[in-house]
LUMBA-315268 format. One record per residue (C-alpha): x, y, z; residue number from 1. Coordinates in nm, 3 decimals. Layout:
LUMBA-315268
(pt (X,Y,Z),NUM)
...
This chain:
LUMBA-315268
(pt (1.070,-4.638,-6.267),1)
(pt (1.054,-4.621,-5.884),2)
(pt (0.977,-4.958,-5.739),3)
(pt (0.721,-4.930,-5.436),4)
(pt (0.752,-5.172,-5.144),5)
(pt (0.519,-5.465,-5.130),6)
(pt (0.343,-5.654,-4.852),7)
(pt (0.431,-6.016,-4.841),8)
(pt (0.244,-6.275,-4.674),9)
(pt (0.395,-6.518,-4.459),10)
(pt (0.103,-6.737,-4.333),11)
(pt (-0.276,-6.775,-4.322),12)
(pt (-0.488,-6.962,-4.098),13)
(pt (-0.852,-6.952,-3.956),14)
(pt (-0.894,-6.866,-3.595),15)
(pt (-1.229,-7.012,-3.426),16)
(pt (-1.367,-6.960,-3.089),17)
(pt (-1.149,-7.133,-2.805),18)
(pt (-1.496,-7.320,-2.734),19)
(pt (-1.849,-7.298,-2.829),20)
(pt (-2.117,-7.447,-2.605),21)
(pt (-2.413,-7.630,-2.775),22)
(pt (-2.648,-7.371,-2.648),23)
(pt (-2.430,-7.100,-2.822),24)
(pt (-2.464,-7.260,-3.164),25)
(pt (-2.741,-7.064,-3.310),26)
(pt (-2.893,-6.855,-3.580),27)
(pt (-2.861,-6.465,-3.550),28)
(pt (-3.149,-6.284,-3.675),29)
(pt (-3.058,-5.953,-3.866),30)
(pt (-3.248,-5.604,-3.825),31)
(pt (-3.332,-5.361,-4.063),32)
(pt (-3.015,-5.145,-3.976),33)
(pt (-2.797,-5.457,-4.034),34)
(pt (-2.985,-5.574,-4.384),35)
(pt (-2.967,-5.204,-4.505),36)
(pt (-2.595,-5.262,-4.545),37)
(pt (-2.587,-5.569,-4.756),38)
(pt (-2.440,-5.396,-5.055),39)
(pt (-2.170,-5.192,-4.851),40)
(pt (-1.809,-5.257,-4.792),41)
(pt (-1.669,-5.439,-4.475),42)
(pt (-1.537,-5.183,-4.207),43)
(pt (-1.180,-5.152,-4.264),44)
(pt (-0.987,-4.987,-3.987),45)
(pt (-0.641,-5.067,-3.811),46)
(pt (-0.408,-4.944,-3.563),47)
(pt (-0.011,-4.878,-3.615),48)
(pt (0.199,-4.950,-3.306),49)
(pt (0.582,-4.898,-3.247),50)
(pt (0.774,-5.235,-3.264),51)
(pt (0.666,-5.439,-2.954),52)
(pt (0.897,-5.586,-2.710),53)
(pt (0.947,-5.963,-2.758),54)
(pt (0.767,-6.182,-2.486),55)
(pt (0.974,-6.344,-2.215),56)
(pt (0.951,-6.688,-2.365),57)
(pt (1.122,-6.705,-2.701),58)
(pt (0.885,-7.013,-2.784),59)
(pt (0.577,-6.762,-2.779),60)
(pt (0.577,-6.509,-3.040),61)
(pt (0.349,-6.177,-3.055),62)
(pt (0.161,-6.360,-3.349),63)
(pt (0.105,-6.646,-3.123),64)
(pt (-0.027,-6.415,-2.870),65)
(pt (-0.250,-6.238,-3.105),66)
(pt (-0.407,-6.574,-3.237),67)
(pt (-0.434,-6.712,-2.875),68)
(pt (-0.622,-6.394,-2.751),69)
(pt (-0.831,-6.358,-3.080),70)
(pt (-0.953,-6.708,-3.022),71)
(pt (-1.059,-6.633,-2.670),72)
(pt (-1.219,-6.309,-2.759),73)
(pt (-1.435,-6.461,-3.011),74)
(pt (-1.595,-6.679,-2.728),75)
(pt (-1.808,-6.362,-2.644),76)
(pt (-1.822,-6.224,-3.007),77)
(pt (-1.968,-6.538,-3.157),78)
(pt (-2.141,-6.403,-3.448),79)
(pt (-1.803,-6.286,-3.586),80)
(pt (-1.696,-6.664,-3.632),81)
(pt (-2.010,-6.727,-3.828),82)
(pt (-2.124,-6.697,-4.190),83)
(pt (-2.441,-6.524,-4.374),84)
(pt (-2.711,-6.773,-4.482),85)
(pt (-3.016,-6.696,-4.723),86)
(pt (-3.329,-6.884,-4.659),87)
(pt (-3.554,-6.896,-4.961),88)
(pt (-3.926,-7.053,-4.938),89)
(pt (-4.140,-7.063,-5.249),90)
(pt (-4.487,-7.099,-5.074),91)
(pt (-4.538,-6.870,-4.914),92)
(pt (-4.278,-6.675,-5.095),93)
(pt (-3.988,-6.573,-4.872),94)
(pt (-3.629,-6.441,-4.881),95)
(pt (-3.429,-6.376,-4.539),96)
(pt (-3.081,-6.362,-4.440),97)
(pt (-2.919,-6.429,-4.102),98)
(pt (-2.588,-6.520,-3.959),99)
(pt (-2.550,-6.899,-3.888),100)
(pt (-2.290,-7.041,-3.651),101)
(pt (-2.183,-7.392,-3.654),102)
(pt (-1.798,-7.427,-3.585),103)
(pt (-1.766,-7.740,-3.787),104)
(pt (-1.872,-7.577,-4.113),105)
(pt (-1.791,-7.214,-4.077),106)
(pt (-1.503,-7.032,-4.205),107)
(pt (-1.385,-6.878,-3.863),108)
(pt (-1.205,-6.532,-3.850),109)
(pt (-0.924,-6.555,-4.135),110)
(pt (-0.600,-6.449,-3.979),111)
(pt (-0.291,-6.337,-4.199),112)
(pt (0.052,-6.270,-4.084),113)
(pt (0.262,-6.016,-4.337),114)
(pt (0.595,-5.827,-4.357),115)
(pt (0.649,-5.510,-4.535),116)
(pt (0.974,-5.331,-4.582),117)
(pt (0.864,-4.983,-4.471),118)
(pt (0.883,-4.752,-4.159),119)
(pt (0.644,-4.564,-3.956),120)
(pt (0.765,-4.257,-4.097),121)
(pt (0.688,-4.390,-4.445),122)
(pt (0.328,-4.454,-4.375),123)
(pt (0.276,-4.136,-4.164),124)
(pt (0.501,-3.831,-4.313),125)
(pt (0.378,-3.816,-4.664),126)
(pt (0.087,-3.569,-4.718),127)
(pt (-0.135,-3.814,-4.896),128)
(pt (-0.187,-4.153,-4.763),129)
(pt (0.049,-4.414,-4.926),130)
(pt (-0.111,-4.673,-5.147),131)
(pt (0.088,-4.948,-4.938),132)
(pt (-0.170,-4.893,-4.662),133)
(pt (-0.465,-5.030,-4.856),134)
(pt (-0.243,-5.359,-4.874),135)
(pt (-0.252,-5.375,-4.506),136)
(pt (-0.620,-5.497,-4.531),137)
(pt (-0.755,-5.802,-4.620),138)
(pt (-1.075,-5.877,-4.832),139)
(pt (-1.040,-5.574,-5.049),140)
(pt (-1.354,-5.501,-5.254),141)
(pt (-1.554,-5.746,-5.078),142)
(pt (-1.919,-5.650,-4.986),143)
(pt (-2.115,-5.732,-4.683),144)
(pt (-2.320,-5.994,-4.866),145)
(pt (-2.000,-6.182,-4.964),146)
(pt (-2.017,-6.291,-4.592),147)
(pt (-2.210,-6.601,-4.740),148)
(pt (-1.868,-6.724,-4.854),149)
(pt (-1.595,-6.513,-4.714),150)
(pt (-1.535,-6.476,-4.320),151)
(pt (-1.731,-6.232,-4.150),152)
(pt (-1.404,-6.091,-3.985),153)
(pt (-1.038,-6.101,-4.146),154)
(pt (-0.738,-5.980,-3.939),155)
(pt (-0.415,-5.905,-4.115),156)
(pt (-0.077,-5.824,-3.888),157)
(pt (0.166,-5.672,-4.095),158)
(pt (0.530,-5.636,-3.938),159)
(pt (0.713,-5.338,-4.054),160)
(pt (1.077,-5.238,-3.974),161)
(pt (1.001,-5.039,-3.687),162)
(pt (0.655,-5.143,-3.605),163)
(pt (0.340,-5.332,-3.623),164)
(pt (-0.004,-5.277,-3.809),165)
(pt (-0.310,-5.459,-3.711),166)
(pt (-0.580,-5.431,-3.969),167)
(pt (-0.943,-5.581,-3.938),168)
(pt (-1.204,-5.598,-4.226),169)
(pt (-1.521,-5.639,-4.027),170)
(pt (-1.841,-5.732,-4.205),171)
(pt (-2.066,-5.430,-4.150),172)
(pt (-2.388,-5.642,-4.170),173)
(pt (-2.248,-5.801,-3.831),174)
(pt (-2.199,-5.473,-3.657),175)
(pt (-2.148,-5.076,-3.657),176)
(pt (-1.853,-4.887,-3.567),177)
(pt (-1.952,-4.902,-3.195),178)
(pt (-1.954,-5.265,-3.216),179)
(pt (-1.616,-5.255,-3.420),180)
(pt (-1.436,-5.086,-3.154),181)
(pt (-1.599,-5.262,-2.849),182)
(pt (-1.469,-5.592,-2.998),183)
(pt (-1.116,-5.427,-3.088),184)
(pt (-1.092,-5.314,-2.728),185)
(pt (-1.204,-5.659,-2.579),186)
(pt (-0.926,-5.825,-2.822),187)
(pt (-0.659,-5.605,-2.695),188)
(pt (-0.775,-5.627,-2.322),189)
(pt (-0.741,-6.012,-2.345),190)
(pt (-0.434,-5.996,-2.519),191)
(pt (-0.243,-5.778,-2.260),192)
(pt (-0.354,-6.010,-1.979),193)
(pt (-0.309,-6.323,-2.160),194)
(pt (-0.007,-6.429,-1.972),195)
(pt (-0.232,-6.442,-1.676),196)
(pt (-0.499,-6.644,-1.900),197)
(pt (-0.761,-6.409,-1.804),198)
(pt (-1.090,-6.416,-2.043),199)
(pt (-1.272,-6.138,-1.870),200)
(pt (-1.334,-5.848,-2.048),201)
(pt (-1.467,-5.477,-1.896),202)
(pt (-1.772,-5.452,-2.162),203)
(pt (-1.906,-5.784,-2.255),204)
(pt (-2.125,-5.756,-2.590),205)
(pt (-2.493,-5.794,-2.586),206)
(pt (-2.583,-6.027,-2.867),207)
(pt (-2.929,-6.036,-2.879),208)
(pt (-3.083,-5.818,-3.178),209)
(pt (-3.330,-5.540,-3.103),210)
(pt (-3.649,-5.544,-3.322),211)
(pt (-3.921,-5.301,-3.347),212)
(pt (-4.253,-5.419,-3.168),213)
(pt (-4.456,-5.644,-3.390),214)
(pt (-4.150,-5.707,-3.646),215)
(pt (-3.911,-5.972,-3.646),216)
(pt (-3.699,-6.179,-3.559),217)
(pt (-3.741,-6.310,-3.923),218)
(pt (-3.744,-6.039,-4.181),219)
(pt (-3.850,-6.134,-4.509),220)
(pt (-3.697,-5.908,-4.824),221)
(pt (-3.891,-5.868,-5.142),222)
(pt (-3.615,-6.014,-5.334),223)
(pt (-3.556,-6.352,-5.530),224)
(pt (-3.178,-6.317,-5.609),225)
(pt (-2.901,-6.096,-5.461),226)
(pt (-2.833,-5.949,-5.806),227)
(pt (-3.129,-5.733,-5.725),228)
(pt (-2.974,-5.538,-5.461),229)
(pt (-2.591,-5.575,-5.476),230)
(pt (-2.397,-5.290,-5.647),231)
(pt (-2.020,-5.320,-5.659),232)
(pt (-1.939,-4.976,-5.640),233)
(pt (-1.583,-4.846,-5.718),234)
(pt (-1.486,-4.469,-5.715),235)
(pt (-1.521,-4.346,-6.116),236)
(pt (-1.197,-4.137,-6.050),237)
(pt (-0.893,-4.181,-5.836),238)
(pt (-0.925,-4.005,-5.507),239)
(pt (-0.671,-3.851,-5.288),240)
(pt (-0.676,-3.936,-4.931),241)
(pt (-0.538,-3.696,-4.679),242)
(pt (-0.555,-3.672,-4.296),243)
(pt (-0.607,-3.322,-4.138),244)
(pt (-0.549,-3.266,-3.764),245)
(pt (-0.770,-3.030,-3.556),246)
(pt (-0.627,-2.962,-3.186),247)
(pt (-0.873,-2.935,-2.913),248)
(pt (-0.830,-2.553,-2.907),249)
(pt (-0.907,-2.546,-3.289),250)
(pt (-1.214,-2.745,-3.228),251)
(pt (-1.323,-2.500,-2.922),252)
(pt (-1.285,-2.190,-3.165),253)
(pt (-1.506,-2.363,-3.412),254)
(pt (-1.774,-2.430,-3.173),255)
(pt (-1.761,-2.081,-3.033),256)
(pt (-1.762,-1.926,-3.373),257)
(pt (-2.068,-2.125,-3.464),258)
(pt (-2.240,-2.062,-3.171),259)
(pt (-2.190,-1.694,-3.169),260)
(pt (-2.282,-1.646,-3.532),261)
(pt (-2.611,-1.819,-3.466),262)
(pt (-2.660,-1.647,-3.142),263)
(pt (-2.714,-1.990,-2.950),264)
(pt (-2.494,-2.227,-2.721),265)
(pt (-2.662,-2.539,-2.819),266)
(pt (-2.429,-2.605,-3.145),267)
(pt (-2.169,-2.881,-3.062),268)
(pt (-1.826,-2.955,-3.164),269)
(pt (-1.908,-3.212,-3.402),270)
(pt (-2.171,-3.007,-3.580),271)
(pt (-1.932,-2.703,-3.582),272)
(pt (-1.680,-2.905,-3.766),273)
(pt (-1.917,-3.080,-3.983),274)
(pt (-2.032,-2.743,-4.081),275)
(pt (-1.663,-2.628,-4.174),276)
(pt (-1.615,-2.926,-4.398),277)
(pt (-1.957,-2.896,-4.569),278)
(pt (-1.893,-2.539,-4.660),279)
(pt (-1.527,-2.588,-4.755),280)
(pt (-1.566,-2.909,-4.951),281)
(pt (-1.861,-2.769,-5.128),282)
(pt (-1.647,-2.435,-5.221),283)
(pt (-1.356,-2.671,-5.352),284)
(pt (-1.615,-2.818,-5.588),285)
(pt (-1.581,-2.527,-5.839),286)
(pt (-1.786,-2.673,-6.098),287)
(pt (-2.111,-2.678,-5.902),288)
(pt (-2.377,-2.422,-5.959),289)
(pt (-2.527,-2.211,-5.696),290)
(pt (-2.893,-2.373,-5.727),291)
(pt (-2.779,-2.740,-5.721),292)
(pt (-2.853,-2.938,-5.412),293)
(pt (-2.603,-3.036,-5.160),294)
(pt (-2.627,-3.223,-4.831),295)
(pt (-2.419,-3.313,-4.528),296)
(pt (-2.506,-3.662,-4.409),297)
(pt (-2.376,-3.851,-4.084),298)
(pt (-2.454,-4.180,-3.902),299)
(pt (-2.646,-4.109,-3.583),300)
(pt (-2.606,-4.385,-3.308),301)
(pt (-2.962,-4.473,-3.200),302)
(pt (-2.871,-4.672,-2.880),303)
(pt (-2.911,-4.360,-2.644),304)
(pt (-3.201,-4.229,-2.851),305)
(pt (-3.430,-4.519,-2.807),306)
(pt (-3.681,-4.521,-2.516),307)
(pt (-3.587,-4.711,-2.333),308)
(pt (-3.223,-4.686,-2.457),309)
(pt (-3.016,-4.991,-2.563),310)
(pt (-2.709,-5.055,-2.374),311)
(pt (-2.354,-4.923,-2.535),312)
(pt (-2.251,-5.265,-2.538),313)
(pt (-2.529,-5.375,-2.771),314)
(pt (-2.343,-5.573,-3.051),315)
(pt (-2.501,-5.502,-3.422),316)
(pt (-2.599,-5.235,-3.622),317)
(pt (-2.781,-4.940,-3.440),318)
(pt (-2.725,-4.651,-3.656),319)
(pt (-2.876,-4.463,-3.927),320)
(pt (-2.814,-4.156,-4.141),321)
(pt (-2.953,-3.834,-4.100),322)
(pt (-2.836,-3.469,-4.208),323)
(pt (-2.929,-3.147,-4.371),324)
(pt (-2.980,-3.032,-4.727),325)
(pt (-2.954,-2.706,-4.882),326)
(pt (-2.840,-2.541,-5.217),327)
(pt (-2.465,-2.454,-5.285),328)
(pt (-2.566,-2.103,-5.296),329)
(pt (-2.721,-2.133,-4.940),330)
(pt (-2.420,-2.320,-4.799),331)
(pt (-2.150,-2.088,-4.939),332)
(pt (-2.362,-1.743,-4.907),333)
(pt (-2.480,-1.802,-4.545),334)
(pt (-2.261,-1.784,-4.251),335)
(pt (-2.065,-2.060,-4.087),336)
(pt (-2.329,-2.066,-3.805),337)
(pt (-2.616,-2.114,-4.046),338)
(pt (-2.475,-2.443,-4.173),339)
(pt (-2.405,-2.547,-3.826),340)
(pt (-2.767,-2.468,-3.691),341)
(pt (-2.921,-2.685,-3.996),342)
(pt (-2.690,-2.996,-3.876),343)
(pt (-2.790,-2.923,-3.502),344)
(pt (-3.166,-2.925,-3.586),345)
(pt (-3.117,-3.262,-3.769),346)
(pt (-2.947,-3.411,-3.466),347)
(pt (-3.187,-3.256,-3.224),348)
(pt (-3.480,-3.391,-3.404),349)
(pt (-3.361,-3.739,-3.432),350)
(pt (-3.583,-3.884,-3.143),351)
(pt (-3.723,-4.223,-3.041),352)
(pt (-4.051,-4.156,-3.251),353)
(pt (-3.844,-4.054,-3.546),354)
(pt (-3.629,-4.378,-3.526),355)
(pt (-3.953,-4.584,-3.480),356)
(pt (-4.123,-4.430,-3.760),357)
(pt (-3.814,-4.470,-4.003),358)
(pt (-3.817,-4.854,-3.909),359)
(pt (-4.188,-4.881,-3.984),360)
(pt (-4.121,-4.697,-4.308),361)
(pt (-3.823,-4.942,-4.406),362)
(pt (-4.054,-5.246,-4.337),363)
(pt (-4.307,-5.135,-4.574),364)
(pt (-4.030,-5.061,-4.840),365)
(pt (-3.689,-5.233,-4.744),366)
(pt (-3.403,-5.036,-4.872),367)
(pt (-3.054,-5.147,-4.930),368)
(pt (-2.799,-4.870,-4.960),369)
(pt (-2.599,-4.844,-5.268),370)
(pt (-2.307,-4.582,-5.302),371)
(pt (-2.409,-4.543,-5.671),372)
(pt (-2.777,-4.456,-5.610),373)
(pt (-2.780,-4.297,-5.237),374)
(pt (-2.461,-4.105,-5.245),375)
(pt (-2.418,-3.790,-5.493),376)
(pt (-2.087,-3.598,-5.588),377)
(pt (-2.213,-3.278,-5.445),378)
(pt (-2.257,-3.414,-5.091),379)
(pt (-2.051,-3.512,-4.804),380)
(pt (-2.069,-3.805,-4.580),381)
(pt (-1.929,-3.772,-4.230),382)
(pt (-1.844,-4.130,-4.100),383)
(pt (-1.671,-4.296,-3.816),384)
(pt (-1.659,-4.078,-3.470),385)
(pt (-1.429,-3.911,-3.245),386)
(pt (-1.583,-4.056,-2.957),387)
(pt (-1.465,-4.408,-3.048),388)
(pt (-1.201,-4.564,-2.803),389)
(pt (-0.934,-4.613,-3.071),390)
(pt (-0.613,-4.524,-2.864),391)
(pt (-0.734,-4.711,-2.575),392)
(pt (-0.665,-5.023,-2.776),393)
(pt (-0.363,-5.164,-2.578),394)
(pt (-0.226,-5.494,-2.677),395)
(pt (0.037,-5.490,-2.397),396)
(pt (0.261,-5.275,-2.610),397)
(pt (0.132,-4.904,-2.513),398)
(pt (-0.055,-4.674,-2.711),399)
(pt (-0.110,-4.665,-3.087),400)
(pt (0.078,-4.441,-3.296),401)
(pt (-0.200,-4.379,-3.547),402)
(pt (-0.507,-4.506,-3.699),403)
(pt (-0.542,-4.569,-4.059),404)
(pt (-0.840,-4.748,-4.287),405)
(pt (-0.855,-4.942,-4.586),406)
(pt (-1.033,-4.864,-4.943),407)
(pt (-1.337,-4.969,-4.843),408)
(pt (-1.656,-4.744,-4.838),409)
(pt (-1.452,-4.451,-4.975),410)
(pt (-1.599,-4.210,-5.245),411)
(pt (-1.601,-3.862,-5.346),412)
(pt (-1.687,-3.659,-5.038),413)
(pt (-1.637,-3.938,-4.775),414)
(pt (-1.484,-3.787,-4.447),415)
(pt (-1.397,-3.997,-4.158),416)
(pt (-1.357,-3.857,-3.810),417)
(pt (-1.108,-4.029,-3.574),418)
(pt (-0.986,-3.888,-3.217),419)
(pt (-0.662,-3.710,-3.195),420)
(pt (-0.393,-3.916,-3.063),421)
(pt (-0.322,-3.657,-2.791),422)
(pt (-0.668,-3.675,-2.684),423)
(pt (-0.856,-3.380,-2.498),424)
(pt (-1.101,-3.341,-2.780),425)
(pt (-0.877,-3.311,-3.095),426)
(pt (-1.001,-3.490,-3.405),427)
(pt (-0.832,-3.633,-3.706),428)
(pt (-1.044,-3.616,-4.038),429)
(pt (-0.970,-3.818,-4.325),430)
(pt (-1.087,-3.669,-4.629),431)
(pt (-1.145,-3.827,-4.983),432)
(pt (-1.197,-3.615,-5.289),433)
(pt (-1.080,-3.610,-5.650),434)
(pt (-0.736,-3.397,-5.704),435)
(pt (-0.881,-3.106,-5.828),436)
(pt (-1.114,-3.039,-5.541),437)
(pt (-0.847,-3.168,-5.259),438)
(pt (-0.595,-2.891,-5.415),439)
(pt (-0.869,-2.632,-5.371),440)
(pt (-0.951,-2.756,-5.032),441)
(pt (-0.570,-2.725,-4.939),442)
(pt (-0.569,-2.366,-5.043),443)
(pt (-0.899,-2.291,-4.881),444)
(pt (-0.821,-1.998,-4.583),445)
(pt (-1.128,-2.064,-4.406),446)
(pt (-1.037,-2.455,-4.389),447)
(pt (-0.666,-2.440,-4.373),448)
(pt (-0.680,-2.145,-4.085),449)
(pt (-0.881,-2.426,-3.856),450)
(pt (-0.640,-2.702,-3.947),451)
(pt (-0.340,-2.761,-3.686),452)
(pt (-0.008,-2.872,-3.745),453)
(pt (0.021,-3.267,-3.715),454)
(pt (0.299,-3.451,-3.510),455)
(pt (0.361,-3.694,-3.813),456)
(pt (0.371,-3.462,-4.116),457)
(pt (0.727,-3.300,-4.210),458)
(pt (0.599,-3.115,-4.508),459)
């Protein structure tokens, strides 16, 4: 039997903000976008770096610097140091959830230091993501509602033989992908300037939550117990997880092809790539009938779509799902540009008025997303974004080698988009499919003709 490498935990501690003023101790109310994610998993994304050079002072380790800079960063990202609280009232009946910050009675941020006898090549060279990567992430299987008793942010720093992996499990109720990467970049910024003790960050977060006029800040949910809306979903089959690289030239060709086929110039790179994935993944699911419904969903950032717009530094959730529906036969029998047009229309129709209408509808009938109910194995969900500044996270050791994610929020048809390391509009796709469907995708000419060689894979 082949033995697999294991992650060994060296230490564990709680990191709290360097200081919290009395006026900062408060209750952070949650919006419909925040509350709708109570049953989803934490965001789990991390960065792999080459082995950092030791600090000039041998008494100060890289781990010390990461802890110190994290404590300083939390001063500006206070909700991450809090915990969820449920407020119930009998008369009149009410059930609300918020973030409470009281540094004397709060878990703070969990920080773990670990080691593993693997190399960068062991992580990046295999065709499928090796299982050890999931062991780099804390709070496995936790759903966001668990933030009542678990920390809202947990960090694991794993030293490997020739590098270091920084992984965060970030409660999705606290913020979306934009918020996550704003935090990660702020932490890196403070860490790389820590010798000068600078706590300034380029993009301070805006912590004040945005609510629809006439609603909030306290939102009462129509529940009496969390068992009514929590579903601890795990995929019913083992999924293969693989990365596919698309160079900027390949993305440009896809965009040009989609626009040519649809006789337009308005289809974006994201819409073209998503249409390709929708078509090819649908084709790889060979048991689907032509009349079966399928959809391509993605999360739209509402910050710039609201009128007036919210700041890019708004800290919280400001995304909602959108997408297109069709039958399997329509997606496969029409051209590539047809599918891209459907996705373009879904994005262009996502206006300020539509956002507000959807929030009004949510207030009338609150919905907590559950994978089992709201995602089906004939559809795909495009998550994350290649616009996030992942490779700009410089802790003082230079650019990361790669982005990888944990097991959270993964199911048949979940696809995550990351920027390619070389930049320039290149994209890495993380695709999760059952083995049979992944094998079919790997032999799909339309898909593989668009895939570019990866600098990491040797196969």
